[in-house]
Backbone bond lengths (Angstrom), bond angles and torsions (degrees), N, CA, C in turn:
res aa  C-N    CA-C-N  psi(-1)  N-CA   C-N-CA  omega(-1)  CA-C   N-CA-C  phi
1 M - - - 1.468 - - 1.534 108.69 -
2 P 1.330 118.78 122.39 1.468 120.08 -177.13 1.516 111.51 -66.40
3 T 1.331 115.56 149.06 1.458 120.58 177.07 1.517 110.01 -70.24
4 Q 1.335 116.32 130.45 1.455 120.71 -179.13 1.523 109.82 -77.91
5 T 1.320 115.65 143.65 1.455 120.34 172.23 1.524 108.68 -104.49
6 Y 1.313 116.48 153.43 1.464 121.57 -173.72 1.519 109.98 -126.65
7 P 1.330 117.03 139.09 1.463 118.80 177.47 1.516 111.56 -68.91
8 V 1.322 116.55 147.00 1.461 121.68 177.19 1.523 107.46 -93.75
9 E 1.334 115.34 101.59 1.465 121.67 -176.35 1.527 112.38 -95.04
10 L 1.320 116.81 -7.68 1.461 121.90 -177.86 1.524 110.97 -107.64
11 T 1.299 115.27 154.05 1.466 121.91 174.10 1.521 108.36 -113.17
12 A 1.315 116.30 124.09 1.462 119.95 178.75 1.521 109.84 -64.69
13 P 1.331 118.54 129.97 1.470 120.02 -178.38 1.522 111.71 -73.02
14 N 1.314 115.31 154.34 1.461 121.05 171.62 1.527 107.40 -80.34
15 I 1.328 117.35 114.46 1.474 120.84 -175.29 1.529 112.63 -103.71
16 E 1.326 117.20 12.04 1.461 120.35 -176.41 1.527 111.84 -58.04
17 A 1.330 117.33 -32.88 1.468 120.42 179.92 1.522 112.32 -62.88
18 Y 1.330 117.74 -17.95 1.462 121.56 -177.91 1.534 112.24 -101.92
19 R 1.323 117.38 7.20 1.461 119.95 -175.85 1.539 111.71 -60.10
20 K 1.307 116.80 -50.83 1.473 119.53 -172.31 1.517 111.94 -70.21
21 G 1.320 117.97 -42.67 1.458 120.40 -177.69 1.511 112.01 55.51
22 N 1.340 115.64 -149.83 1.472 118.78 179.19 1.527 111.89 -146.24
23 T 1.331 116.55 20.23 1.464 120.48 -175.38 1.525 113.20 -110.59
24 G 1.332 116.78 -6.69 1.446 120.19 -172.32 1.516 113.18 84.40
25 I 1.326 116.86 -0.54 1.462 123.19 176.32 1.521 107.42 -117.01
26 D 1.314 117.11 124.38 1.466 120.01 -177.82 1.522 111.47 -56.58
27 F 1.342 114.28 138.54 1.460 123.65 175.08 1.526 112.91 65.72
28 V 1.317 116.57 27.86 1.465 122.13 176.54 1.526 108.35 -131.68
29 T 1.339 116.31 125.46 1.465 122.31 -179.04 1.516 109.54 -127.26
30 T 1.331 116.71 134.02 1.459 122.32 175.74 1.520 109.73 -115.93
31 F 1.332 115.43 130.33 1.461 122.56 173.05 1.527 107.36 -103.62
32 D 1.326 117.33 127.39 1.464 122.51 -177.15 1.525 108.55 -114.62
33 S 1.329 116.75 119.63 1.467 120.93 -179.06 1.521 112.15 -75.37
34 A 1.351 116.74 -16.20 1.466 123.67 -174.86 1.525 111.69 68.75
35 L 1.339 117.02 12.62 1.461 122.29 176.12 1.524 109.24 -116.49
36 P 1.329 117.65 152.73 1.464 119.34 179.23 1.524 111.43 -58.09
37 G 1.323 114.91 145.80 1.457 119.39 178.92 1.514 110.69 159.00
38 P 1.315 117.61 173.71 1.454 121.44 -176.46 1.522 112.51 -75.54
39 H 1.330 114.90 161.18 1.461 121.38 169.82 1.521 107.16 -92.24
40 V 1.317 115.50 115.54 1.463 124.10 -175.10 1.525 108.23 -110.85
41 M 1.318 117.22 138.95 1.466 120.10 -176.02 1.521 110.55 -138.80
42 I 1.338 115.75 141.13 1.459 122.09 173.38 1.518 108.41 -123.66
43 N 1.324 115.70 127.76 1.464 123.63 178.96 1.519 110.84 -103.21
44 A 1.307 115.90 142.83 1.463 122.24 169.02 1.523 109.33 -125.50
45 V 1.304 116.65 160.02 1.467 127.42 175.13 1.526 113.35 48.66
46 T 1.319 116.63 45.84 1.461 120.59 165.15 1.531 108.39 -56.35
47 H 1.323 115.20 -36.90 1.468 122.29 167.77 1.525 107.57 -112.57
48 G 1.313 116.51 130.20 1.457 120.49 -169.69 1.504 115.91 -67.71
49 N 1.333 117.25 -18.11 1.469 120.32 179.82 1.522 112.40 -91.96
50 E 1.337 117.35 -1.80 1.461 121.56 -177.15 1.532 108.19 -100.01
51 I 1.334 114.99 81.90 1.458 120.40 -163.33 1.521 114.28 -86.63
52 C 1.345 117.55 -7.28 1.465 118.83 -177.80 1.527 111.53 -62.16
53 G 1.335 117.71 -33.28 1.455 119.91 178.85 1.513 112.76 -67.51
54 A 1.333 116.44 -37.62 1.465 119.79 176.73 1.522 110.42 -63.47
55 I 1.319 116.57 -38.80 1.469 120.75 177.46 1.530 110.21 -64.02
56 A 1.339 116.90 -42.78 1.469 120.54 179.85 1.526 111.56 -63.24
57 L 1.344 117.75 -44.38 1.464 120.03 179.01 1.521 111.16 -65.67
58 D 1.315 116.82 -41.09 1.460 120.59 177.02 1.531 110.43 -57.72
59 R 1.340 116.55 -41.61 1.472 120.80 178.48 1.527 110.86 -65.59
60 L 1.336 117.69 -40.18 1.463 120.05 178.88 1.524 111.09 -63.76
61 F 1.325 117.05 -44.89 1.461 120.33 176.40 1.526 110.72 -57.41
62 K 1.307 116.92 -49.67 1.469 121.03 -175.01 1.523 112.43 -70.11
63 A 1.350 116.45 -22.51 1.468 120.07 177.63 1.528 112.07 -83.35
64 G 1.334 116.76 -3.43 1.460 120.20 178.57 1.512 114.21 77.57
65 I 1.332 116.41 36.19 1.461 120.06 -179.33 1.523 111.09 -57.39
66 A 1.337 115.57 138.96 1.468 121.93 176.58 1.519 107.40 -153.69
67 P 1.317 118.65 134.18 1.470 120.03 -179.96 1.520 110.83 -73.14
68 V 1.331 115.39 147.44 1.462 120.38 176.47 1.526 110.90 -92.99
69 R 1.333 117.35 -9.88 1.468 122.91 172.82 1.519 108.41 -156.94
70 G 1.315 116.33 155.57 1.444 120.25 179.22 1.517 112.89 63.60
71 K 1.327 115.36 -152.50 1.464 122.28 -178.32 1.522 110.11 -125.38
72 L 1.329 115.08 149.74 1.460 122.43 175.83 1.517 108.89 -127.72
73 T 1.331 116.81 125.64 1.455 122.57 176.94 1.519 109.69 -114.45
74 L 1.335 115.85 132.79 1.460 123.08 174.62 1.525 107.39 -114.82
75 A 1.329 116.63 126.97 1.468 120.20 -173.00 1.521 111.38 -134.72
76 F 1.330 115.18 130.06 1.458 122.18 167.06 1.531 104.99 -92.68
77 V 1.298 117.73 116.76 1.458 120.89 -162.27 1.525 112.76 -90.35
78 N 1.325 117.57 -73.81 1.472 119.17 -177.80 1.526 109.08 -88.68
79 V 1.315 114.46 70.16 1.471 121.21 -174.11 1.521 111.49 -64.30
80 A 1.325 117.22 -38.20 1.466 120.01 -178.97 1.521 110.82 -57.85
81 A 1.320 116.92 -39.52 1.459 120.27 177.26 1.528 110.89 -72.62
82 F 1.335 116.67 -46.37 1.465 120.90 -176.94 1.525 112.46 -60.00
83 L 1.304 117.60 -39.48 1.465 120.11 -176.94 1.523 112.67 -68.34
84 S 1.330 117.07 -11.24 1.466 120.19 175.83 1.521 112.05 -95.94
85 F 1.341 117.90 5.83 1.464 120.21 -177.14 1.522 111.44 -58.88
86 D 1.322 115.44 130.36 1.458 122.73 -179.85 1.523 107.60 -132.32
87 P 1.339 118.70 113.46 1.458 119.99 -178.36 1.530 113.62 -59.69
88 A 1.325 117.60 -18.22 1.457 119.95 176.54 1.534 111.64 -76.91
89 D 1.338 117.15 -19.57 1.465 122.53 178.40 1.524 107.47 -145.58
90 P 1.334 117.41 67.14 1.466 120.45 -165.07 1.521 114.90 -69.59
91 D 1.321 118.92 -23.25 1.463 119.64 179.95 1.520 112.76 -77.10
92 A 1.327 117.28 -18.11 1.470 120.69 -171.84 1.523 113.16 -66.99
93 S 1.331 117.67 -20.17 1.469 120.42 -174.99 1.524 112.96 -96.74
94 R 1.309 118.91 16.35 1.469 120.86 -178.40 1.527 111.84 -57.91
95 L 1.315 117.39 -40.33 1.454 122.52 -177.61 1.515 109.09 -154.03
96 V 1.321 115.96 169.69 1.467 121.00 174.88 1.525 109.51 -99.33
97 D 1.334 116.68 -62.13 1.463 121.29 -178.88 1.518 113.18 -112.12
98 E 1.321 116.80 -35.17 1.465 120.22 -177.71 1.528 107.99 -160.43
99 D 1.330 115.55 172.26 1.458 121.84 -176.93 1.532 109.67 -73.40
100 F 1.329 116.68 114.37 1.468 121.54 178.72 1.527 111.16 -57.53
101 N 1.324 116.75 -28.32 1.463 120.59 -175.43 1.527 113.17 -91.07
102 R 1.331 116.85 23.63 1.462 120.40 174.84 1.536 111.94 -131.96
103 V 1.309 118.45 6.03 1.476 120.75 -171.83 1.525 113.81 -98.97
104 W 1.345 118.68 6.90 1.466 120.17 -166.51 1.523 113.52 -88.85
105 L 1.332 114.52 51.82 1.456 122.87 172.36 1.518 108.29 -114.07
106 E 1.322 117.07 135.65 1.462 120.38 -177.53 1.527 111.96 -56.72
107 E 1.341 116.66 -38.01 1.457 118.49 -177.69 1.525 112.16 -65.34
108 R 1.313 118.05 -23.60 1.455 120.57 174.58 1.518 111.19 -87.80
109 L 1.321 116.70 -44.07 1.461 120.11 -179.16 1.527 111.73 -63.09
110 D 1.321 116.71 -33.30 1.467 121.61 -178.44 1.521 113.31 -92.54
111 S 1.315 117.18 1.88 1.466 121.04 -174.86 1.524 111.54 -86.97
112 D 1.335 115.30 -179.68 1.459 121.84 175.05 1.526 111.82 -92.53
113 E 1.318 116.95 4.30 1.465 119.50 177.77 1.529 109.94 -59.90
114 D 1.318 115.04 154.23 1.466 118.73 -179.55 1.519 110.09 -136.06
115 S 1.311 116.06 133.94 1.462 123.59 169.57 1.518 106.78 -160.39
116 T 1.312 116.10 162.87 1.463 119.83 178.17 1.519 110.50 -57.64
117 E 1.326 116.37 -43.29 1.456 120.21 -177.14 1.524 111.90 -70.56
118 L 1.326 117.98 -38.11 1.463 119.74 177.51 1.526 111.51 -65.16
119 R 1.328 117.11 -39.42 1.468 119.31 178.17 1.520 110.60 -62.33
120 R 1.305 116.94 -42.31 1.470 120.25 179.00 1.533 110.67 -67.56
121 A 1.319 117.22 -40.28 1.468 120.54 178.66 1.519 110.89 -61.89
122 R 1.317 117.18 -42.06 1.473 120.40 179.64 1.523 111.29 -64.95
123 A 1.341 116.67 -36.84 1.464 119.61 178.00 1.526 111.43 -66.48
124 L 1.335 116.59 -36.41 1.461 121.38 -176.64 1.526 113.28 -86.24
125 R 1.300 117.06 -17.81 1.470 121.16 -172.72 1.518 113.53 -54.20
126 P 1.340 121.81 -47.00 1.472 119.57 179.27 1.522 112.87 -59.57
127 L 1.313 116.34 -32.25 1.459 120.10 177.77 1.528 110.49 -67.61
128 F 1.341 116.56 -48.02 1.464 119.76 178.43 1.529 111.05 -60.83
129 D 1.316 116.99 -33.19 1.467 120.52 178.64 1.525 111.72 -61.93
130 S 1.334 117.00 -24.27 1.464 120.98 -176.12 1.530 113.28 -97.09
131 V 1.326 117.34 -3.30 1.460 121.45 -172.05 1.530 110.99 -87.09
132 D 1.337 116.15 139.78 1.462 122.26 176.59 1.522 112.41 -95.62
133 Y 1.336 117.45 -39.04 1.458 122.30 179.21 1.527 108.94 -133.31
134 L 1.327 116.12 126.42 1.459 121.53 -178.21 1.515 110.38 -124.91
135 L 1.330 115.84 134.04 1.464 122.49 170.41 1.522 107.48 -116.89
136 D 1.327 116.63 121.10 1.462 123.41 -179.19 1.525 107.51 -109.16
137 I 1.344 117.17 111.65 1.462 121.60 -171.75 1.531 110.91 -91.16
138 H 1.332 115.11 125.07 1.462 123.15 179.15 1.518 109.99 -130.44
139 S 1.337 115.34 179.19 1.461 121.56 172.81 1.517 108.67 -144.80
140 L 1.335 116.20 177.54 1.460 123.06 -166.71 1.519 112.57 -119.12
141 G 1.320 115.02 161.92 1.454 120.57 179.48 1.512 114.82 -84.69
142 T 1.340 118.25 -7.62 1.464 121.48 179.39 1.527 109.44 -129.42
143 Y 1.328 115.56 178.31 1.463 120.46 178.03 1.530 111.61 -84.64
144 S 1.313 116.49 38.57 1.462 122.24 176.18 1.525 110.64 -64.18
145 E 1.334 115.14 154.36 1.460 119.27 169.69 1.533 109.29 -65.37
146 A 1.305 115.78 155.52 1.460 121.33 -178.82 1.527 110.41 -71.30
147 L 1.340 116.12 154.61 1.454 121.26 -177.60 1.515 110.80 -155.09
148 T 1.325 115.33 152.48 1.457 122.74 173.92 1.522 108.69 -102.71
149 I 1.327 116.67 136.42 1.462 122.06 179.19 1.525 108.92 -115.92
150 C 1.323 115.84 134.76 1.460 121.00 171.53 1.519 108.53 -133.12
151 H 1.328 115.85 163.08 1.461 120.07 -179.73 1.518 110.77 -65.95
152 G 1.328 116.84 -34.51 1.457 120.18 174.32 1.506 116.17 130.27
153 H 1.345 118.23 -3.65 1.466 119.71 177.21 1.529 110.02 -63.74
154 Q 1.326 116.02 149.86 1.455 119.95 -177.82 1.524 111.71 -60.55
155 K 1.339 117.50 -35.34 1.464 120.55 179.89 1.524 110.47 -60.20
156 E 1.346 116.80 -34.57 1.463 121.20 -179.78 1.521 110.83 -72.98
157 V 1.318 116.13 -44.75 1.469 119.89 179.75 1.519 110.04 -63.31
158 D 1.338 116.42 -42.00 1.467 119.82 179.65 1.528 110.72 -61.26
159 F 1.343 117.15 -44.28 1.466 118.96 -179.95 1.523 110.85 -68.77
160 A 1.329 117.31 -39.45 1.464 119.66 178.75 1.525 111.08 -63.19
161 R 1.322 116.82 -36.69 1.477 119.73 175.25 1.533 110.27 -64.22
162 K 1.311 117.45 -40.17 1.461 121.22 177.92 1.528 110.43 -63.43
163 M 1.320 115.86 -41.87 1.469 121.55 177.77 1.525 110.58 -65.48
164 N 1.335 116.73 -46.75 1.465 124.10 169.12 1.528 114.26 59.46
165 Y 1.313 116.33 34.78 1.459 120.76 174.75 1.521 107.82 -164.32
166 P 1.349 117.93 133.56 1.463 128.25 -3.67 1.528 112.82 -71.09
167 G 1.330 116.57 -167.44 1.457 121.72 -165.06 1.504 117.34 -82.92
168 Y 1.343 118.21 -1.14 1.461 121.56 178.30 1.524 109.63 -126.06
169 I 1.337 116.25 134.15 1.459 123.45 173.17 1.515 106.94 -115.95
170 M 1.340 116.25 118.04 1.459 121.68 -174.43 1.535 108.35 -113.47
171 A 1.337 116.57 119.72 1.460 121.72 -173.45 1.523 110.69 -110.02
172 G 1.348 116.24 120.14 1.452 121.01 177.79 1.513 112.13 123.23
173 S 1.337 116.37 170.23 1.462 119.90 -171.07 1.514 114.83 -102.83
174 G 1.334 118.06 -36.33 1.451 119.51 -174.02 1.504 112.67 67.58
175 H 1.337 116.67 43.24 1.471 123.33 174.49 1.524 112.95 66.39
176 V 1.304 116.35 56.26 1.458 121.49 172.04 1.522 109.11 -71.65
177 V 1.323 116.63 136.13 1.462 121.71 173.25 1.521 107.36 -91.77
178 G 1.339 117.27 127.61 1.454 120.96 -171.86 1.523 109.17 86.93
179 R 1.326 116.64 -160.08 1.468 119.99 179.25 1.517 109.91 -136.41
180 R 1.321 114.37 130.88 1.460 120.67 178.05 1.528 110.49 -75.71
181 L 1.323 115.61 159.45 1.465 120.37 178.50 1.515 111.24 -57.79
182 I 1.326 118.68 -38.89 1.465 120.39 -179.10 1.532 111.61 -65.75
183 E 1.343 117.28 -13.07 1.460 121.77 177.84 1.531 112.66 -104.04
184 Y 1.325 116.83 2.77 1.465 121.23 177.60 1.534 108.48 -56.61
185 T 1.314 117.17 143.46 1.461 124.30 -166.83 1.532 115.15 -46.71
186 P 1.342 121.02 -47.39 1.470 118.36 -178.82 1.528 113.57 -58.97
187 F 1.341 117.42 -32.21 1.463 120.71 -179.83 1.522 111.65 -85.80
188 N 1.329 116.78 -21.75 1.460 122.11 -170.94 1.517 112.82 -93.73
189 D 1.327 116.51 21.13 1.461 122.08 -179.97 1.532 108.40 -106.44
190 P 1.328 118.09 111.29 1.469 118.99 -177.80 1.516 113.47 -67.15
191 A 1.345 117.22 -12.41 1.468 120.28 -176.85 1.522 112.98 -85.54
192 N 1.341 118.05 -12.80 1.465 118.50 178.31 1.532 109.71 -108.89
193 G 1.313 116.45 176.86 1.457 120.51 -176.39 1.512 114.39 -98.66
194 K 1.336 117.31 6.19 1.464 119.79 -178.21 1.532 110.47 -71.26
195 V 1.331 115.76 138.36 1.464 120.94 -177.24 1.521 109.80 -134.12
196 A 1.332 115.99 132.35 1.464 121.81 173.11 1.515 108.87 -126.56
197 L 1.319 116.18 129.91 1.460 122.70 178.65 1.515 109.55 -123.89
198 L 1.316 115.33 148.32 1.464 123.04 174.76 1.518 107.57 -114.37
199 V 1.316 117.42 130.73 1.463 120.17 176.97 1.521 109.80 -114.61
200 E 1.337 115.13 132.81 1.462 122.83 173.40 1.522 106.86 -103.22
201 C 1.333 116.84 116.04 1.470 121.58 -165.52 1.525 114.56 -96.11
202 G 1.328 118.07 15.20 1.457 120.48 -175.75 1.517 110.03 105.25
203 Q 1.320 116.10 -173.08 1.468 120.33 -174.02 1.531 111.14 -59.83
204 H 1.328 115.61 141.08 1.461 122.25 -169.36 1.532 114.41 -44.73
205 W 1.328 116.36 -47.05 1.470 118.80 -168.65 1.524 112.98 -117.74
206 A 1.353 115.90 13.16 1.461 119.70 175.01 1.525 109.42 -71.49
207 A 1.319 116.96 140.34 1.466 120.78 -179.54 1.527 111.44 -55.68
208 S 1.329 116.61 -35.40 1.465 120.49 -177.75 1.524 112.39 -64.20
209 S 1.346 118.26 -27.20 1.463 119.39 -176.60 1.527 111.75 -65.33
210 A 1.316 118.17 -32.52 1.462 120.71 178.24 1.529 110.90 -68.77
211 T 1.334 116.41 -39.65 1.465 120.07 177.26 1.514 110.45 -64.74
212 I 1.334 116.81 -43.75 1.459 120.77 179.93 1.521 110.68 -64.97
213 A 1.326 117.78 -40.28 1.468 120.59 178.47 1.522 111.06 -60.29
214 F 1.329 116.87 -45.00 1.463 120.72 -179.21 1.527 110.64 -67.18
215 D 1.341 117.44 -44.45 1.468 120.61 178.35 1.523 111.15 -63.04
216 T 1.333 117.78 -38.62 1.458 120.51 178.08 1.519 110.81 -64.63
217 A 1.324 116.89 -42.80 1.459 120.38 177.33 1.530 110.78 -58.79
218 L 1.313 117.32 -41.11 1.461 120.76 179.52 1.533 111.21 -65.86
219 H 1.332 117.17 -43.42 1.464 119.45 178.01 1.527 110.94 -64.37
220 F 1.320 116.74 -37.84 1.462 121.00 176.64 1.524 110.63 -62.01
221 L 1.319 116.51 -47.91 1.467 120.21 -179.18 1.522 111.19 -64.53
222 Q 1.319 117.15 -36.50 1.462 120.36 177.63 1.532 110.38 -66.11
223 A 1.331 116.83 -42.67 1.467 120.50 -178.16 1.521 112.17 -65.44
224 T 1.316 117.84 -31.66 1.471 121.41 178.30 1.524 112.43 -80.31
225 G 1.315 116.75 -13.89 1.459 120.63 -175.33 1.511 113.48 78.21
226 A 1.341 116.87 13.13 1.465 120.11 -175.18 1.516 113.51 -80.08
227 V 1.335 117.36 -21.91 1.461 120.31 -170.71 1.523 110.03 -113.32
228 D 1.306 115.92 147.15 1.459 121.89 174.08 1.532 108.95 -63.96
229 P 1.334 119.32 130.49 1.468 120.46 178.74 1.530 113.08 -53.11
230 A 1.314 116.95 -30.77 1.469 119.86 179.42 1.525 110.86 -66.69
231 F 1.330 117.77 -34.31 1.465 121.04 177.10 1.521 109.81 -66.14
232 F 1.323 116.27 -44.51 1.464 120.35 176.83 1.525 110.14 -58.09
233 D 1.316 117.29 -50.82 1.464 121.44 -176.94 1.522 112.23 -61.44
234 A 1.312 116.49 -34.54 1.467 120.03 -176.91 1.521 113.02 -74.63
235 H 1.337 117.56 -22.27 1.459 119.41 -170.26 1.518 115.42 -119.03
236 I 1.338 118.50 -17.27 1.460 119.90 -177.92 1.525 109.84 -69.14
237 S 1.333 116.86 142.95 1.462 120.05 177.18 1.524 109.26 -74.42
238 E 1.307 116.66 155.16 1.465 120.21 -179.03 1.520 111.10 -61.63
239 A 1.326 117.26 -36.25 1.464 120.61 -177.98 1.522 112.34 -64.98
240 A 1.335 116.96 -24.96 1.470 121.13 -176.75 1.525 112.93 -107.06
241 R 1.316 117.33 6.09 1.471 119.82 -172.09 1.527 112.15 -69.70
242 N 1.333 117.63 -44.36 1.460 121.55 -177.32 1.527 109.58 -132.23
243 P 1.321 117.97 71.39 1.464 120.01 -175.18 1.526 112.25 -69.75
244 A 1.336 114.99 152.19 1.464 120.86 173.62 1.528 109.35 -66.77
245 P 1.326 118.35 160.11 1.469 120.01 178.25 1.524 111.97 -55.76
246 A 1.323 116.10 132.84 1.462 120.96 -178.31 1.528 110.73 -70.33
247 Q 1.321 116.00 146.79 1.459 122.35 174.76 1.531 109.24 -85.16
248 V 1.331 117.11 144.00 1.459 121.87 176.48 1.521 109.00 -112.67
249 W 1.338 115.40 126.66 1.460 122.29 178.86 1.520 109.39 -126.83
250 D 1.330 116.05 143.70 1.466 121.74 175.24 1.520 109.81 -99.07
251 V 1.329 116.14 131.64 1.462 121.09 173.81 1.523 107.15 -77.58
252 V 1.333 117.10 114.88 1.462 120.86 -173.63 1.524 112.77 -102.47
253 D 1.332 117.46 -16.94 1.459 119.05 -179.65 1.523 109.35 -164.69
254 G 1.316 115.28 163.15 1.455 122.03 174.68 1.516 109.54 -131.77
255 I 1.314 116.60 141.67 1.460 121.61 -178.95 1.518 109.48 -110.76
256 W 1.324 116.25 126.41 1.468 123.20 176.56 1.523 108.87 -112.93
257 S 1.316 116.64 141.02 1.464 119.79 177.23 1.526 109.71 -71.24
258 K 1.326 115.28 138.01 1.464 121.46 176.85 1.525 111.62 -100.96
259 T 1.327 116.01 -22.66 1.464 120.80 -176.81 1.521 110.26 -132.53
260 E 1.331 115.16 168.98 1.467 121.67 174.95 1.527 111.34 -71.72
261 A 1.338 116.34 -13.33 1.465 120.71 -172.83 1.530 113.06 -94.43
262 F 1.336 117.13 10.80 1.469 119.33 179.26 1.530 109.63 -56.92
263 A 1.348 115.83 134.66 1.473 119.91 179.36 1.520 109.52 -148.14
264 F 1.333 116.87 129.44 1.451 120.95 172.52 1.524 109.74 -71.50
265 S 1.326 115.53 154.36 1.459 120.45 178.67 1.518 112.48 -82.99
266 D 1.325 116.85 -9.82 1.465 121.73 178.02 1.530 107.65 -152.59
267 A 1.320 116.32 167.20 1.472 121.11 -178.34 1.531 109.55 -83.72
268 Y 1.321 116.26 66.25 1.463 121.16 -176.83 1.530 110.61 -65.15
269 I 1.333 115.29 139.63 1.466 119.96 174.52 1.527 111.63 -109.72
270 G 1.333 116.25 -13.82 1.451 120.90 -179.07 1.506 112.38 114.47
271 M 1.321 116.22 146.00 1.455 127.85 179.41 1.535 112.32 76.59
272 E 1.348 117.08 10.20 1.457 119.15 170.15 1.531 109.06 -69.44
273 V 1.326 117.08 139.84 1.462 121.99 176.99 1.529 108.07 -109.57
274 I 1.338 115.80 117.03 1.456 121.79 -178.06 1.522 107.97 -91.98
275 E 1.302 116.38 121.22 1.461 121.76 -167.50 1.525 113.61 -65.98
276 K 1.336 118.33 -43.44 1.463 120.90 -169.71 1.531 112.38 -110.72
277 A 1.342 115.52 136.67 1.455 120.69 170.81 1.520 109.34 -60.96
278 G 1.328 117.06 146.81 1.451 121.10 178.69 1.513 114.64 86.11
279 T 1.335 117.14 3.90 1.466 120.44 177.42 1.527 109.57 -74.92
280 V 1.319 116.54 131.52 1.463 120.94 179.27 1.528 109.35 -70.39
281 I 1.341 116.01 125.74 1.463 119.80 178.10 1.531 112.47 -117.09
282 A 1.348 116.72 -14.82 1.459 119.53 -179.39 1.524 109.40 -168.00
283 T 1.319 114.48 163.41 1.458 121.69 167.94 1.520 108.29 -126.52
284 D 1.330 115.83 149.91 1.464 121.71 179.18 1.523 106.85 -135.34
285 G 1.329 116.10 91.48 1.453 119.88 -169.71 1.518 108.44 64.30
286 A 1.323 116.93 -123.13 1.469 121.16 -179.90 1.528 112.48 -85.19
287 E 1.339 117.03 -10.80 1.460 120.50 -177.11 1.518 111.25 -81.36
288 V 1.332 116.02 135.83 1.462 122.53 176.05 1.524 107.80 -104.42
289 I 1.312 117.07 128.18 1.468 122.39 -176.34 1.515 108.18 -107.69
290 V 1.337 115.58 126.89 1.464 121.08 -176.17 1.522 110.00 -125.58
291 T 1.311 116.17 162.40 1.457 121.05 176.35 1.526 109.95 -69.00
292 P 1.342 117.84 135.71 1.470 120.59 -175.41 1.525 114.24 -82.32
293 H 1.315 117.64 -14.10 1.470 120.24 -177.64 1.520 109.01 -155.38
294 D 1.329 116.10 164.76 1.463 121.13 175.62 1.528 110.04 -63.08
295 D 1.324 115.94 155.21 1.471 122.48 176.29 1.520 111.07 49.55
296 C 1.313 114.98 55.74 1.471 122.54 -178.57 1.523 109.14 -93.63
297 L 1.325 116.43 121.39 1.464 121.02 179.09 1.524 109.61 -88.86
298 L 1.326 116.21 134.68 1.463 123.10 179.62 1.525 108.15 -98.28
299 M 1.319 116.50 114.50 1.463 122.29 -172.92 1.524 110.95 -110.48
300 M 1.304 115.90 129.54 1.465 124.39 170.55 1.537 113.13 53.29
301 P 1.344 117.31 58.32 1.467 118.46 174.77 1.524 111.19 -65.23
302 S 1.324 115.55 141.62 1.465 120.78 175.42 1.514 108.96 -110.80
303 H 1.332 115.63 126.99 1.460 120.84 179.82 1.524 111.66 -100.58
304 K 1.332 116.23 13.28 1.462 119.24 174.02 1.515 109.59 -68.77
305 S 1.318 117.21 139.53 1.452 120.92 -179.03 1.525 110.49 -84.42
306 G 1.334 115.22 156.47 1.449 120.20 175.75 1.511 112.87 124.92
307 A 1.320 115.14 162.28 1.462 121.59 176.01 1.524 110.11 -86.28
308 N 1.348 115.22 158.34 1.465 122.97 177.00 1.523 112.48 61.23
309 I 1.329 115.98 41.05 1.462 123.17 174.83 1.525 107.92 -117.18
310 R 1.325 116.25 133.83 1.463 117.25 175.35 1.520 108.76 -70.25
311 K 1.309 115.55 119.67 1.455 120.92 -171.81 1.519 113.66 -99.03
312 L 1.325 117.48 -24.23 1.458 118.40 -169.48 1.521 110.05 -170.49
313 R 1.348 115.63 152.10 1.453 121.31 167.93 1.520 108.25 -119.13
314 L 1.323 116.98 139.06 1.460 123.41 -177.88 1.512 108.87 -106.27
315 C 1.327 116.57 134.30 1.469 120.59 -170.21 1.522 111.77 -132.82
316 K 1.334 114.39 147.00 1.473 122.44 177.25 1.506 108.73 -120.71
317 R 1.333 116.47 135.90 1.465 120.23 -178.40 1.531 110.74 -68.15
318 R 1.335 115.31 134.72 1.466 120.97 -179.30 1.520 109.87 -79.83
């Protein structure tokens, strides 16, 4: 099955005005209400080709966002990758040297290893250590519906339910290699109240992904109590104003391609629910891959060709 190409409907914002910020870290700005409250943070461009988050942060800045309690930090993360974004080759700017969202292990952060992404992670690490609630904005390679991802602790699911946007909460990793930012040690402790969520806002360059990113940021800020309700009401889109209760699904497995011949049985885009266990969903050389249980949701299929690529996550409704 040939890899689908997608039109680039979004324009990456010029973020140069946010370079200096006020934290001593380029492209990171903290607003302090001077009142008691949590430190809330929103990240954009963890992957440089996922530009909807940069658009959402740009909109928040221009709308005059200010916390009504605690502190709010807005950060453009993998700036080196983002600044190379080219709509003629939009996938090329995903990273510089390695995936920024896989380096969050102490043994790597504290090591002598060097990469563009590790240097940026080390610069940002003290800031993440101080954060109580984090929203990490991403996007997807297909026209999948938007979804929130958490590591799976109850504190994360409870907060994601409170946030209640977008409409799917997906708990678990599905065999991630390395460690994602949402799994970084301060957030990955079930005994504290710190919460980090990752949102996938739809296809990378679809116009709708920018709207979803901005609406998700607003729901996140409302759930933390950081934003004035009037600001939320003035800026939320009508489609996201009163969402239905979000569904919670557990990621129960991840499928990696073993051969170059991996092929899905249909043009899955993600969030399809396969009714019967044992339904064929892919082949990998001579191996036939089937759903392990009834009502199996297919999350984030990858149509990239090649061996040793994570192709799919399998999910069961909680």
